[in-house]
Steps between C-alpha positions, in 0.01 A plus 500: 500500500463409120835499325639747752200738480220552761165340423215745445306357796814540728552854387143589573514349853813675575343822388189441717702397805731796465193726478342344812824502707592870414157626588491294832835639600381872424173454690698344793755803495211743487331321792804510701574867433155636538479440881278288719128533548312611814568185669675172423175330372422786253879476389460143408161586347671751272749250393229260390313786332804590297549141383129463425534799256800344333309169456209696336741631241643171426152369453442763221820425330435127488177550311601786293580254214833662430616328170861478598412300813212309352696354204771378739309388800158445373155637613403172672804525733458869550134439599604233759748747645228765507279258694758432760593857542138571542471271793816649652350851460172378681689390810740796495200739475307319779810506724548876426124578585512300817815656630366856420189429707707351780759777492231766538310311752817468705575866450162615615451228763173379325369181390559392141135509413458867608826591317380329183178694502690827575743441218226423254389876540835615378486534124856376438433198716163428342668482161753239625217313658307481177808403298569216763141377477514485122830315512352256731193439273720447202720251678192303627340470142864403374531201717475176303171367649304807431677589176399180340131558587483849327477554134819656368324825387354544853823431666693716269256790548523475876876481461524835342410649847875454562548824294246685737680369788842621369349849432365525857837378641689748290294789644514357846889501467511854377292617807671272762852429422799682639782278380448602131468862582812497718727635223509628147646162388235299686227690335642490146579134541154422613314695220735357226430151621127530501504682159716224358271223636174671377654597175618158430152367579321742289745456207486118501120452578351797322716719272681215318194295424307790374776635288568158340139439422466842349814450288443150396124501454432136561218325316363151479608362151362139537333266750580123425357215705769242563259251663175485684636699794817669364521812285772712353464874459726685247567866582642742262611867526732781392886492542492164661863447428568755777297323766774344733344159509685166516386146470396356831355825635138566572268798470189608693217519243175703498243511219297823557135471383510121535583463877480748787820695536590319829490165334864453397700177468873434480570286197826401354604564149445178321716597197837684503433888444654582156365851462202402291259405768438327841316174567346383834362146534265429796302227655148570611544512875302818610248750373754711332694214325203312410366796298801561297369306203220755482728805482418684162773529242606857461414591849748680727736321738651659807834335569723549812854363478680300395607373831700205638845345532420176342717572197828400340662814664586257794656209295830367636550186306491388123230241566164554631217307647143643466239353737134588443164398647175562329454853370839571648639394162423851359810682616714183430357486138594865456853431649543218248439738212778723646746227615728488191803291564548265800375153602132518581279247687142549573297316763124575453276373776123459419227263605459356139627597157159666434579749778841609359456854382690607189653156471555510130669833515730368794590193299584700186719747687691225696559316179641809331745528772600131513366481838305234707142515609346270766131512537419388852153369549327280758557507874851345522810454297645171398518257801238706693745766602394868529529673164731771645675287769869497491527157330248589223672844429848330487367217274342739246791756517820347639691816469247718674752639742700649210194691369297811569151383605177707451181390665169636454158333599248440778626562859507124584692407180740783541573405874557127400738593211691740722528235767634239249749753369630575850535127568710471192712796626444715193653834607233748612622773256426273205140445610241751394130476595196691394218479753136560399318797635597836635328506850 
């Protein structure tokens, strides 16, 4: 609660859990009312099949990039939930498939091998097998060990097979299921749920980005090197005052004609959006980001977003502590421009002052707000303590538990800062973290 009102993130989570629980209850009721299968094993198989279908729908909604959810929960957390729902879907599908084969093997008094071969000759069953195979493939390439060995573009392309699996599974359900054809209500419910999920996905991932780019007509206005390996790209367009962007958010950027369409990167806005233009600031870390300094001025930009919950929408306290590491300073710098009133402290962690991106701008903005900036360089803090250990944080910001804390930086730094904040018993609802990457 914040001043007797529900926090945005709490409202979003309540809405999500309500949606999940209501639909689980409906599916359970339909399962119980539709009658049993041909034997006990097939009845249990049907139970797992119905819940696999529900998990598929949840998967779609978690990656649909619905603005209301994204601004309150954040794409990074929604992506993590998508990952865990995906692995739950894997085991649910495998359990369903195994029980189907076992159930028919028991019914026909045949071996599971012969039953599997026989079922593969049935079109509806074959579609289910193909969907299950694709889900297994996607799950395998999404395991951390293999995922880290693949280029992002390769992994992302293979991951898109999930949509093929969903299409196959949908047709499989139309041909096989009896539960969702057991009554007019069941049929209407099932179709409305699928239409809602696919409609949300198409709207968030295709229709909205295409419409925004056609409406705003984004163009590169300037390319400004900030250092040997850091560059800022200024993007302009039409009616940018109507773009619902906030400081702290990020966009997914493409530059057609300069890179292949599949080379896209999530970069935070490094300046508060004011209706005149957008700015990204990136460090050369890969082929796409390294080539940004060569993007021609005047060329088109394709912008997806804005996305992210790393904004002042979630402020609960008058004072704020902004913790940034490396190029993670970019959303923090934008938030400083938007902060307005309130006591501001910035902890900026870099190897050396020469590595501090946008340092002069940050110093200027902090000074304008009468805040404090601590540039943390070297391996340790004073006395050899870890820079983000509880002792170091308390020494630099004695009233840290009374502030909202925003953390953005490399994974190891973010983890260290969050651990230090937990040790200092900073309430979890006052801690907001932005994690790099979408996968």
